[in-house]
PDB file with one MODEL, atoms N, CA, C and O in Angstrom:
MODEL        1
ATOM      1  N   MET A   1      87.057-235.990  76.406  1.00  0.00           N
ATOM      2  CA  MET A   1      86.697-234.957  75.451  1.00  0.00           C
ATOM      3  C   MET A   1      85.363-235.329  74.805  1.00  0.00           C
ATOM      4  O   MET A   1      85.238-236.394  74.200  1.00  0.00           O
ATOM      5  N   SER A   2      84.384-234.462  74.932  1.00  0.00           N
ATOM      6  CA  SER A   2      83.071-234.766  74.353  1.00  0.00           C
ATOM      7  C   SER A   2      82.917-234.061  73.013  1.00  0.00           C
ATOM      8  O   SER A   2      83.485-232.994  72.781  1.00  0.00           O
ATOM      9  N   VAL A   3      82.137-234.683  72.140  1.00  0.00           N
ATOM     10  CA  VAL A   3      81.891-234.115  70.814  1.00  0.00           C
ATOM     11  C   VAL A   3      80.657-233.238  70.898  1.00  0.00           C
ATOM     12  O   VAL A   3      79.599-233.683  71.343  1.00  0.00           O
ATOM     13  N   ARG A   4      80.791-232.005  70.474  1.00  0.00           N
ATOM     14  CA  ARG A   4      79.671-231.062  70.518  1.00  0.00           C
ATOM     15  C   ARG A   4      78.873-231.142  69.227  1.00  0.00           C
ATOM     16  O   ARG A   4      79.435-231.043  68.136  1.00  0.00           O
ATOM     17  N   GLU A   5      77.571-231.320  69.349  1.00  0.00           N
ATOM     18  CA  GLU A   5      76.727-231.393  68.160  1.00  0.00           C
ATOM     19  C   GLU A   5      76.340-229.995  67.723  1.00  0.00           C
ATOM     20  O   GLU A   5      76.103-229.133  68.569  1.00  0.00           O
ATOM     21  N   PRO A   6      76.269-229.744  66.404  1.00  0.00           N
ATOM     22  CA  PRO A   6      75.889-228.413  65.930  1.00  0.00           C
ATOM     23  C   PRO A   6      74.424-228.127  66.238  1.00  0.00           C
ATOM     24  O   PRO A   6      73.588-229.029  66.278  1.00  0.00           O
ATOM     25  N   SER A   7      74.140-226.848  66.455  1.00  0.00           N
ATOM     26  CA  SER A   7      72.756-226.482  66.732  1.00  0.00           C
ATOM     27  C   SER A   7      71.954-226.530  65.440  1.00  0.00           C
ATOM     28  O   SER A   7      72.501-226.332  64.355  1.00  0.00           O
ATOM     29  N   LEU A   8      70.662-226.791  65.557  1.00  0.00           N
ATOM     30  CA  LEU A   8      69.795-226.817  64.385  1.00  0.00           C
ATOM     31  C   LEU A   8      69.403-225.390  64.046  1.00  0.00           C
ATOM     32  O   LEU A   8      68.713-224.726  64.819  1.00  0.00           O
ATOM     33  N   LEU A   9      69.839-224.930  62.904  1.00  0.00           N
ATOM     34  CA  LEU A   9      69.538-223.558  62.494  1.00  0.00           C
ATOM     35  C   LEU A   9      68.218-223.530  61.737  1.00  0.00           C
ATOM     36  O   LEU A   9      67.921-224.464  60.992  1.00  0.00           O
ATOM     37  N   PRO A  10      67.413-222.471  61.912  1.00  0.00           N
ATOM     38  CA  PRO A  10      66.176-222.377  61.141  1.00  0.00           C
ATOM     39  C   PRO A  10      66.486-222.221  59.653  1.00  0.00           C
ATOM     40  O   PRO A  10      67.512-221.651  59.281  1.00  0.00           O
ATOM     41  N   VAL A  11      65.602-222.726  58.815  1.00  0.00           N
ATOM     42  CA  VAL A  11      65.818-222.718  57.371  1.00  0.00           C
ATOM     43  C   VAL A  11      65.910-221.295  56.832  1.00  0.00           C
ATOM     44  O   VAL A  11      66.721-221.027  55.946  1.00  0.00           O
ATOM     45  N   PHE A  12      65.103-220.389  57.345  1.00  0.00           N
ATOM     46  CA  PHE A  12      65.038-219.037  56.806  1.00  0.00           C
ATOM     47  C   PHE A  12      65.756-218.034  57.702  1.00  0.00           C
ATOM     48  O   PHE A  12      65.297-216.898  57.830  1.00  0.00           O
ATOM     49  N   GLY A  13      66.855-218.414  58.316  1.00  0.00           N
ATOM     50  CA  GLY A  13      67.623-217.487  59.127  1.00  0.00           C
ATOM     51  C   GLY A  13      66.849-217.058  60.355  1.00  0.00           C
ATOM     52  O   GLY A  13      66.270-217.888  61.056  1.00  0.00           O
ATOM     53  N   ARG A  14      66.838-215.760  60.615  1.00  0.00           N
ATOM     54  CA  ARG A  14      66.228-215.249  61.839  1.00  0.00           C
ATOM     55  C   ARG A  14      64.705-215.232  61.768  1.00  0.00           C
ATOM     56  O   ARG A  14      64.056-214.976  62.782  1.00  0.00           O
ATOM     57  N   LEU A  15      64.114-215.496  60.605  1.00  0.00           N
ATOM     58  CA  LEU A  15      62.651-215.488  60.514  1.00  0.00           C
ATOM     59  C   LEU A  15      62.034-216.635  61.302  1.00  0.00           C
ATOM     60  O   LEU A  15      60.885-216.545  61.734  1.00  0.00           O
ATOM     61  N   GLY A  16      62.787-217.709  61.492  1.00  0.00           N
ATOM     62  CA  GLY A  16      62.263-218.836  62.239  1.00  0.00           C
ATOM     63  C   GLY A  16      62.349-218.652  63.742  1.00  0.00           C
ATOM     64  O   GLY A  16      61.776-219.441  64.493  1.00  0.00           O
ATOM     65  N   VAL A  17      63.058-217.621  64.197  1.00  0.00           N
ATOM     66  CA  VAL A  17      63.230-217.377  65.629  1.00  0.00           C
ATOM     67  C   VAL A  17      61.981-216.716  66.180  1.00  0.00           C
ATOM     68  O   VAL A  17      61.486-215.739  65.618  1.00  0.00           O
ATOM     69  N   LYS A  18      61.476-217.247  67.274  1.00  0.00           N
ATOM     70  CA  LYS A  18      60.272-216.681  67.877  1.00  0.00           C
ATOM     71  C   LYS A  18      60.637-215.421  68.649  1.00  0.00           C
ATOM     72  O   LYS A  18      61.564-215.431  69.458  1.00  0.00           O
ATOM     73  N   SER A  19      59.914-214.347  68.400  1.00  0.00           N
ATOM     74  CA  SER A  19      60.166-213.108  69.121  1.00  0.00           C
ATOM     75  C   SER A  19      58.940-212.790  69.964  1.00  0.00           C
ATOM     76  O   SER A  19      57.842-213.261  69.665  1.00  0.00           O
ATOM     77  N   PRO A  20      59.118-211.995  71.017  1.00  0.00           N
ATOM     78  CA  PRO A  20      57.957-211.632  71.836  1.00  0.00           C
ATOM     79  C   PRO A  20      56.950-210.833  71.008  1.00  0.00           C
ATOM     80  O   PRO A  20      57.318-210.029  70.151  1.00  0.00           O
ATOM     81  N   LEU A  21      55.708-211.072  71.282  1.00  0.00           N
ATOM     82  CA  LEU A  21      54.643-210.457  70.504  1.00  0.00           C
ATOM     83  C   LEU A  21      54.062-209.285  71.273  1.00  0.00           C
ATOM     84  O   LEU A  21      53.618-209.442  72.410  1.00  0.00           O
ATOM     85  N   ALA A  22      54.065-208.111  70.657  1.00  0.00           N
ATOM     86  CA  ALA A  22      53.478-206.929  71.287  1.00  0.00           C
ATOM     87  C   ALA A  22      52.021-206.828  70.866  1.00  0.00           C
ATOM     88  O   ALA A  22      51.702-206.902  69.680  1.00  0.00           O
ATOM     89  N   VAL A  23      51.145-206.659  71.837  1.00  0.00           N
ATOM     90  CA  VAL A  23      49.717-206.573  71.554  1.00  0.00           C
ATOM     91  C   VAL A  23      49.284-205.127  71.736  1.00  0.00           C
ATOM     92  O   VAL A  23      49.440-204.550  72.813  1.00  0.00           O
ATOM     93  N   ALA A  24      48.740-204.550  70.677  1.00  0.00           N
ATOM     94  CA  ALA A  24      48.286-203.161  70.734  1.00  0.00           C
ATOM     95  C   ALA A  24      46.804-203.131  71.098  1.00  0.00           C
ATOM     96  O   ALA A  24      46.068-204.078  70.821  1.00  0.00           O
ATOM     97  N   ALA A  25      46.378-202.037  71.718  1.00  0.00           N
ATOM     98  CA  ALA A  25      44.969-201.879  72.072  1.00  0.00           C
ATOM     99  C   ALA A  25      44.157-201.702  70.793  1.00  0.00           C
ATOM    100  O   ALA A  25      44.552-200.952  69.900  1.00  0.00           O
ATOM    101  N   THR A  26      43.029-202.389  70.707  1.00  0.00           N
ATOM    102  CA  THR A  26      42.180-202.304  69.523  1.00  0.00           C
ATOM    103  C   THR A  26      40.802-201.817  69.924  1.00  0.00           C
ATOM    104  O   THR A  26      40.396-201.989  71.073  1.00  0.00           O
ATOM    105  N   PRO A  27      40.074-201.209  68.990  1.00  0.00           N
ATOM    106  CA  PRO A  27      38.721-200.773  69.301  1.00  0.00           C
ATOM    107  C   PRO A  27      37.807-201.964  69.607  1.00  0.00           C
ATOM    108  O   PRO A  27      38.102-203.101  69.238  1.00  0.00           O
ATOM    109  N   ALA A  28      36.707-201.684  70.278  1.00  0.00           N
ATOM    110  CA  ALA A  28      35.779-202.755  70.663  1.00  0.00           C
ATOM    111  C   ALA A  28      35.191-203.406  69.419  1.00  0.00           C
ATOM    112  O   ALA A  28      34.740-202.720  68.501  1.00  0.00           O
ATOM    113  N   ARG A  29      35.199-204.733  69.396  1.00  0.00           N
ATOM    114  CA  ARG A  29      34.642-205.503  68.284  1.00  0.00           C
ATOM    115  C   ARG A  29      33.778-206.610  68.870  1.00  0.00           C
ATOM    116  O   ARG A  29      33.714-206.796  70.085  1.00  0.00           O
ATOM    117  N   SER A  30      33.120-207.332  67.986  1.00  0.00           N
ATOM    118  CA  SER A  30      32.324-208.445  68.485  1.00  0.00           C
ATOM    119  C   SER A  30      33.257-209.512  69.062  1.00  0.00           C
ATOM    120  O   SER A  30      34.413-209.618  68.652  1.00  0.00           O
ATOM    121  N   SER A  31      32.763-210.282  69.992  1.00  0.00           N
ATOM    122  CA  SER A  31      33.616-211.238  70.704  1.00  0.00           C
ATOM    123  C   SER A  31      34.139-212.332  69.780  1.00  0.00           C
ATOM    124  O   SER A  31      35.254-212.815  69.981  1.00  0.00           O
ATOM    125  N   SER A  32      33.358-212.741  68.764  1.00  0.00           N
ATOM    126  CA  SER A  32      33.835-213.809  67.883  1.00  0.00           C
ATOM    127  C   SER A  32      35.012-213.337  67.038  1.00  0.00           C
ATOM    128  O   SER A  32      35.955-214.098  66.819  1.00  0.00           O
ATOM    129  N   ILE A  33      34.975-212.097  66.561  1.00  0.00           N
ATOM    130  CA  ILE A  33      36.093-211.572  65.772  1.00  0.00           C
ATOM    131  C   ILE A  33      37.305-211.391  66.672  1.00  0.00           C
ATOM    132  O   ILE A  33      38.427-211.692  66.264  1.00  0.00           O
ATOM    133  N   THR A  34      37.097-210.908  67.881  1.00  0.00           N
ATOM    134  CA  THR A  34      38.204-210.725  68.819  1.00  0.00           C
ATOM    135  C   THR A  34      38.833-212.065  69.163  1.00  0.00           C
ATOM    136  O   THR A  34      40.058-212.183  69.202  1.00  0.00           O
ATOM    137  N   ASN A  35      38.009-213.076  69.411  1.00  0.00           N
ATOM    138  CA  ASN A  35      38.536-214.410  69.719  1.00  0.00           C
ATOM    139  C   ASN A  35      39.290-214.983  68.525  1.00  0.00           C
ATOM    140  O   ASN A  35      40.335-215.612  68.692  1.00  0.00           O
ATOM    141  N   LEU A  36      38.764-214.768  67.319  1.00  0.00           N
ATOM    142  CA  LEU A  36      39.429-215.265  66.120  1.00  0.00           C
ATOM    143  C   LEU A  36      40.783-214.593  65.951  1.00  0.00           C
ATOM    144  O   LEU A  36      41.774-215.258  65.652  1.00  0.00           O
ATOM    145  N   ALA A  37      40.831-213.275  66.141  1.00  0.00           N
ATOM    146  CA  ALA A  37      42.095-212.549  66.005  1.00  0.00           C
ATOM    147  C   ALA A  37      43.099-213.030  67.051  1.00  0.00           C
ATOM    148  O   ALA A  37      44.281-213.196  66.747  1.00  0.00           O
ATOM    149  N   ALA A  38      42.639-213.252  68.272  1.00  0.00           N
ATOM    150  CA  ALA A  38      43.529-213.715  69.334  1.00  0.00           C
ATOM    151  C   ALA A  38      44.061-215.112  69.018  1.00  0.00           C
ATOM    152  O   ALA A  38      45.241-215.394  69.229  1.00  0.00           O
ATOM    153  N   ARG A  39      43.197-215.975  68.515  1.00  0.00           N
ATOM    154  CA  ARG A  39      43.640-217.333  68.166  1.00  0.00           C
ATOM    155  C   ARG A  39      44.627-217.307  67.009  1.00  0.00           C
ATOM    156  O   ARG A  39      45.611-218.047  67.015  1.00  0.00           O
ATOM    157  N   MET A  40      44.367-216.446  65.996  1.00  0.00           N
ATOM    158  CA  MET A  40      45.287-216.350  64.865  1.00  0.00           C
ATOM    159  C   MET A  40      46.645-215.807  65.323  1.00  0.00           C
ATOM    160  O   MET A  40      47.688-216.290  64.883  1.00  0.00           O
ATOM    161  N   ARG A  41      46.628-214.804  66.205  1.00  0.00           N
ATOM    162  CA  ARG A  41      47.861-214.227  66.729  1.00  0.00           C
ATOM    163  C   ARG A  41      48.652-215.282  67.501  1.00  0.00           C
ATOM    164  O   ARG A  41      49.872-215.382  67.372  1.00  0.00           O
ATOM    165  N   GLU A  42      47.936-216.064  68.303  1.00  0.00           N
ATOM    166  CA  GLU A  42      48.571-217.143  69.061  1.00  0.00           C
ATOM    167  C   GLU A  42      49.195-218.179  68.137  1.00  0.00           C
ATOM    168  O   GLU A  42      50.329-218.614  68.336  1.00  0.00           O
ATOM    169  N   GLY A  43      48.423-218.564  67.118  1.00  0.00           N
ATOM    170  CA  GLY A  43      48.908-219.570  66.171  1.00  0.00           C
ATOM    171  C   GLY A  43      50.124-219.104  65.398  1.00  0.00           C
ATOM    172  O   GLY A  43      51.067-219.868  65.193  1.00  0.00           O
ATOM    173  N   LEU A  44      50.104-217.839  64.963  1.00  0.00           N
ATOM    174  CA  LEU A  44      51.249-217.324  64.220  1.00  0.00           C
ATOM    175  C   LEU A  44      52.470-217.177  65.099  1.00  0.00           C
ATOM    176  O   LEU A  44      53.591-217.386  64.635  1.00  0.00           O
ATOM    177  N   SER A  45      52.279-216.820  66.362  1.00  0.00           N
ATOM    178  CA  SER A  45      53.443-216.669  67.234  1.00  0.00           C
ATOM    179  C   SER A  45      54.084-218.018  67.537  1.00  0.00           C
ATOM    180  O   SER A  45      55.298-218.100  67.723  1.00  0.00           O
ATOM    181  N   SER A  46      53.273-219.081  67.586  1.00  0.00           N
ATOM    182  CA  SER A  46      53.851-220.385  67.900  1.00  0.00           C
ATOM    183  C   SER A  46      54.233-221.182  66.651  1.00  0.00           C
ATOM    184  O   SER A  46      55.104-222.050  66.722  1.00  0.00           O
ATOM    185  N   HIS A  47      53.591-220.900  65.500  1.00  0.00           N
ATOM    186  CA  HIS A  47      53.862-221.681  64.285  1.00  0.00           C
ATOM    187  C   HIS A  47      54.244-220.792  63.114  1.00  0.00           C
ATOM    188  O   HIS A  47      54.070-221.196  61.965  1.00  0.00           O
ATOM    189  N   GLY A  48      54.755-219.603  63.367  1.00  0.00           N
ATOM    190  CA  GLY A  48      55.077-218.661  62.294  1.00  0.00           C
ATOM    191  C   GLY A  48      56.110-219.189  61.318  1.00  0.00           C
ATOM    192  O   GLY A  48      55.961-219.026  60.106  1.00  0.00           O
ATOM    193  N   GLY A  49      57.159-219.824  61.836  1.00  0.00           N
ATOM    194  CA  GLY A  49      58.199-220.363  60.965  1.00  0.00           C
ATOM    195  C   GLY A  49      57.666-221.463  60.071  1.00  0.00           C
ATOM    196  O   GLY A  49      58.001-221.529  58.889  1.00  0.00           O
ATOM    197  N   LEU A  50      56.847-222.317  60.628  1.00  0.00           N
ATOM    198  CA  LEU A  50      56.255-223.403  59.852  1.00  0.00           C
ATOM    199  C   LEU A  50      55.307-222.854  58.794  1.00  0.00           C
ATOM    200  O   LEU A  50      55.286-223.343  57.665  1.00  0.00           O
ATOM    201  N   ALA A  51      54.522-221.839  59.154  1.00  0.00           N
ATOM    202  CA  ALA A  51      53.602-221.228  58.188  1.00  0.00           C
ATOM    203  C   ALA A  51      54.370-220.596  57.036  1.00  0.00           C
ATOM    204  O   ALA A  51      53.946-220.688  55.884  1.00  0.00           O
ATOM    205  N   LEU A  52      55.486-219.960  57.334  1.00  0.00           N
ATOM    206  CA  LEU A  52      56.304-219.346  56.288  1.00  0.00           C
ATOM    207  C   LEU A  52      56.865-220.407  55.349  1.00  0.00           C
ATOM    208  O   LEU A  52      56.815-220.246  54.130  1.00  0.00           O
ATOM    209  N   LYS A  53      57.393-221.480  55.907  1.00  0.00           N
ATOM    210  CA  LYS A  53      57.956-222.552  55.083  1.00  0.00           C
ATOM    211  C   LYS A  53      56.882-223.190  54.215  1.00  0.00           C
ATOM    212  O   LYS A  53      57.105-223.453  53.033  1.00  0.00           O
ATOM    213  N   LEU A  54      55.716-223.436  54.803  1.00  0.00           N
ATOM    214  CA  LEU A  54      54.620-224.035  54.053  1.00  0.00           C
ATOM    215  C   LEU A  54      54.154-223.109  52.934  1.00  0.00           C
ATOM    216  O   LEU A  54      53.848-223.570  51.834  1.00  0.00           O
ATOM    217  N   GLY A  55      54.099-221.811  53.206  1.00  0.00           N
ATOM    218  CA  GLY A  55      53.700-220.840  52.185  1.00  0.00           C
ATOM    219  C   GLY A  55      54.677-220.813  51.026  1.00  0.00           C
ATOM    220  O   GLY A  55      54.266-220.739  49.867  1.00  0.00           O
ATOM    221  N   VAL A  56      55.974-220.873  51.328  1.00  0.00           N
ATOM    222  CA  VAL A  56      56.990-220.874  50.267  1.00  0.00           C
ATOM    223  C   VAL A  56      56.871-222.135  49.426  1.00  0.00           C
ATOM    224  O   VAL A  56      56.969-222.077  48.200  1.00  0.00           O
ATOM    225  N   VAL A  57      56.663-223.264  50.070  1.00  0.00           N
ATOM    226  CA  VAL A  57      56.523-224.528  49.328  1.00  0.00           C
ATOM    227  C   VAL A  57      55.293-224.489  48.428  1.00  0.00           C
ATOM    228  O   VAL A  57      55.375-224.866  47.259  1.00  0.00           O
ATOM    229  N   LEU A  58      54.153-224.038  48.957  1.00  0.00           N
ATOM    230  CA  LEU A  58      52.937-223.977  48.151  1.00  0.00           C
ATOM    231  C   LEU A  58      53.077-223.007  46.987  1.00  0.00           C
ATOM    232  O   LEU A  58      52.612-223.294  45.884  1.00  0.00           O
ATOM    233  N   TRP A  59      53.716-221.858  47.222  1.00  0.00           N
ATOM    234  CA  TRP A  59      53.919-220.875  46.162  1.00  0.00           C
ATOM    235  C   TRP A  59      54.807-221.474  45.065  1.00  0.00           C
ATOM    236  O   TRP A  59      54.531-221.292  43.880  1.00  0.00           O
ATOM    237  N   THR A  60      55.866-222.184  45.450  1.00  0.00           N
ATOM    238  CA  THR A  60      56.768-222.796  44.488  1.00  0.00           C
ATOM    239  C   THR A  60      56.046-223.846  43.650  1.00  0.00           C
ATOM    240  O   THR A  60      56.230-223.906  42.434  1.00  0.00           O
ATOM    241  N   VAL A  61      55.228-224.669  44.295  1.00  0.00           N
ATOM    242  CA  VAL A  61      54.467-225.693  43.563  1.00  0.00           C
ATOM    243  C   VAL A  61      53.498-225.033  42.588  1.00  0.00           C
ATOM    244  O   VAL A  61      53.349-225.492  41.456  1.00  0.00           O
ATOM    245  N   ALA A  62      52.836-223.951  43.021  1.00  0.00           N
ATOM    246  CA  ALA A  62      51.892-223.257  42.134  1.00  0.00           C
ATOM    247  C   ALA A  62      52.608-222.695  40.908  1.00  0.00           C
ATOM    248  O   ALA A  62      52.082-222.776  39.798  1.00  0.00           O
ATOM    249  N   VAL A  63      53.790-222.129  41.092  1.00  0.00           N
ATOM    250  CA  VAL A  63      54.552-221.591  39.949  1.00  0.00           C
ATOM    251  C   VAL A  63      54.977-222.721  39.017  1.00  0.00           C
ATOM    252  O   VAL A  63      54.879-222.586  37.797  1.00  0.00           O
ATOM    253  N   LEU A  64      55.442-223.822  39.573  1.00  0.00           N
ATOM    254  CA  LEU A  64      55.855-224.948  38.727  1.00  0.00           C
ATOM    255  C   LEU A  64      54.686-225.535  37.941  1.00  0.00           C
ATOM    256  O   LEU A  64      54.845-225.903  36.777  1.00  0.00           O
ATOM    257  N   VAL A  65      53.520-225.625  38.566  1.00  0.00           N
ATOM    258  CA  VAL A  65      52.325-226.128  37.856  1.00  0.00           C
ATOM    259  C   VAL A  65      51.943-225.174  36.741  1.00  0.00           C
ATOM    260  O   VAL A  65      51.601-225.614  35.643  1.00  0.00           O
ATOM    261  N   ALA A  66      51.994-223.866  37.004  1.00  0.00           N
ATOM    262  CA  ALA A  66      51.658-222.881  35.971  1.00  0.00           C
ATOM    263  C   ALA A  66      52.624-222.983  34.793  1.00  0.00           C
ATOM    264  O   ALA A  66      52.201-222.938  33.638  1.00  0.00           O
ATOM    265  N   VAL A  67      53.918-223.120  35.080  1.00  0.00           N
ATOM    266  CA  VAL A  67      54.911-223.257  34.003  1.00  0.00           C
ATOM    267  C   VAL A  67      54.658-224.529  33.215  1.00  0.00           C
ATOM    268  O   VAL A  67      54.759-224.529  31.988  1.00  0.00           O
ATOM    269  N   PHE A  68      54.333-225.609  33.905  1.00  0.00           N
ATOM    270  CA  PHE A  68      54.056-226.868  33.215  1.00  0.00           C
ATOM    271  C   PHE A  68      52.896-226.724  32.227  1.00  0.00           C
ATOM    272  O   PHE A  68      52.986-227.165  31.081  1.00  0.00           O
ATOM    273  N   PHE A  69      51.794-226.094  32.691  1.00  0.00           N
ATOM    274  CA  PHE A  69      50.641-225.949  31.813  1.00  0.00           C
ATOM    275  C   PHE A  69      50.905-224.972  30.669  1.00  0.00           C
ATOM    276  O   PHE A  69      50.365-225.146  29.576  1.00  0.00           O
ATOM    277  N   ILE A  70      51.720-223.956  30.901  1.00  0.00           N
ATOM    278  CA  ILE A  70      52.063-223.030  29.822  1.00  0.00           C
ATOM    279  C   ILE A  70      52.896-223.737  28.757  1.00  0.00           C
ATOM    280  O   ILE A  70      52.687-223.514  27.564  1.00  0.00           O
ATOM    281  N   LEU A  71      53.827-224.580  29.167  1.00  0.00           N
ATOM    282  CA  LEU A  71      54.656-225.297  28.224  1.00  0.00           C
ATOM    283  C   LEU A  71      53.879-226.366  27.452  1.00  0.00           C
ATOM    284  O   LEU A  71      54.247-226.705  26.327  1.00  0.00           O
ATOM    285  N   GLN A  72      52.825-226.892  28.040  1.00  0.00           N
ATOM    286  CA  GLN A  72      52.008-227.911  27.367  1.00  0.00           C
ATOM    287  C   GLN A  72      51.125-227.319  26.276  1.00  0.00           C
ATOM    288  O   GLN A  72      50.726-228.024  25.348  1.00  0.00           O
ATOM    289  N   ALA A  73      50.821-226.035  26.382  1.00  0.00           N
ATOM    290  CA  ALA A  73      49.913-225.389  25.421  1.00  0.00           C
ATOM    291  C   ALA A  73      50.554-225.198  24.076  1.00  0.00           C
ATOM    292  O   ALA A  73      49.923-224.670  23.161  1.00  0.00           O
TER     293      ALA A  73
ENDMDL
END
């Protein structure tokens, strides 16, 4: 009898699950902006869950710092 290990669930439920990315046709733009948009889209599709977690942590720290300075005044 083998012991089954639990699966690692994403912290934010289904938001951490990678979904297929649909790319819509866009009007012609300069190549640097198009390349930047493509790189950002790629980065978000592969690191979206991490970006969300990092954003929540940074937002929480910013709120705590603001509360600290308000209480010190």
